[in-house]
C-alpha positions, 0 to 999 in steps of 0.5 A: 495438475497443470504446468508440473515441473518436478524431478521424479527422482525426489520425494517419489512416494509423496508426489505419487500419493498427490497425483492419487489424492488429485485423480481421486477428488478432482481437484484443479491444481495450477503451478506457475510462477514458483507456486502451486495454486487451488481455487482463486476461486474455488468450483461453485464460488458466487460473488467477490473475493474474500476481503482483506484479512482473511488469508493466513500465512504458513511457515515452517513446512516440511519440504515433502508435504504437499496439498493432499495433506495440507488443504484438507486440513485447513479445509477441516477449520472453515471454508478455503477460497484459495490455497497457494504452496510455494515450490521449488524447481525440484518438486520439494515446497519452499516451506511456506505457503499461504491459505485465503479463506472466505472470511476473516473469521475463518482465517481468525479460526485457523491461527489459533486452532493450527498454529503449532500443530504438530503435522508431523512427528516432531514437526510444528508449523506456525499460522498468523495473518499474512501481510498482504502488500499492496504497495509498490516502490518504482525508484530510478525514474528520471526528474522529467517524468510527470504523473500523467505520463505514469499513470499512462503507462502503468495502465497500460502494462499492468492491472487493478491501479488506484493511484500513483504518488511521485516524489522528489527521491529522498535517497538521491539528489537527482531524479524522483520515486514513484509509490504504486497502491494496487487493489489487491496483493494479487495485482501488486504482485503481477504488477511487480513481476511485469515491471522488474521483467518489462522495458518501461519507456520512462527515459530512466537510466535504471529503475528498480521496482519492489515492494514499499518497505516501511522504513522508505514510507516512513522517509516519504512521510518525512521528506515532505517537510524536510524539503520544504524546510530548505526552500525555506530560505527563499522567501523570507522577505516579509509580508504576504506572498505577492509572487506568482505561484511558480514562485518561491515560497515565502516563510510560515514565519511571514504569512499571516494565519488568515493565508494558510490555504495559500500557502499550503496550496503554494507549498504543494504546487512547488513540490509537485504534490497536488492541490490540498482537498479539504473535508470539514465537518462541524461536530459541536456548538457550544453556547459561548458560539466556539464551534468544533470541527471535524477535519481531514485534508489529504494532498494527492501525492501524500502518503497519507491524509491528516485529519483532527479536530480544531475550534473555531472562534465566532468573529466578522471576518467575512468568511464562512465557518468552513473556511476558517475551519480550512484555513486552520486545518491548513494550519494544523497541516504546516505545524505537523510538517515541522514548520516554526508558525511563531 
């Protein structure tokens, strides 16, 4: 076994049995960063890694139990792609492990078959779906940092980053916060370790990197509406906006319905969230001419897209039906964010 780190005076009999099993089977185990791993990929694997949802979490393990007992057990219900046992420096396991199967069906079979399985007398293990976290939260960034600069640094020191979003920090008056999305849990975990241990040249006072927690994600979902609501006071001078795009954003109460596209665009620019991207598709046309559209609005700096259905009234306005649909979609987004539009 590579990277073996343990004390031979603890749990010696089971460690000897593990070494004998490794020698007999020729199985390859690697210990690194507090875990011992088999596979990922296993010998003879061809093709891409298994999809999301193919990994199970294994808890309540006896700490003196090793892979010579666990891998055959979990292989008995499906083809293993990877098995990771969390380890202490003494050589005992930490009571939990992860098994990734070749497909999602095998993972579900493992949950059904092995949850509450008695691995030792009186010891029932827990097997459930693994939550494969892929998003990190980077806190403590200076207000001066820009998206391009941050993306460049992340691409240099980490691999697998798919998306980077910058937000005003909802917990502090100054500074910014970034959400980093990686293509897999492993890529995110390695990035977390690298970023936490590294010395990033972003001129921040203290940069903290951790998993993106659900409560923070909800705060960020709400932050656009809350921050923008405070900004409404800047533009309550009536009429449509004739100010420069980087000037104060007018109040929705004084923006004509036909100008919602421009208003949402100016709002996103003010909050440095990027230009909204609209997708529209006509899915129904009634005999009286009314058209039903599906829409999706993606704001690059916002955690999730907005989507739904809207009806467009036939009228002579000089705009195409899709332009009308986009404008109506912008109106719906603003309502969703909590603006008093009427």
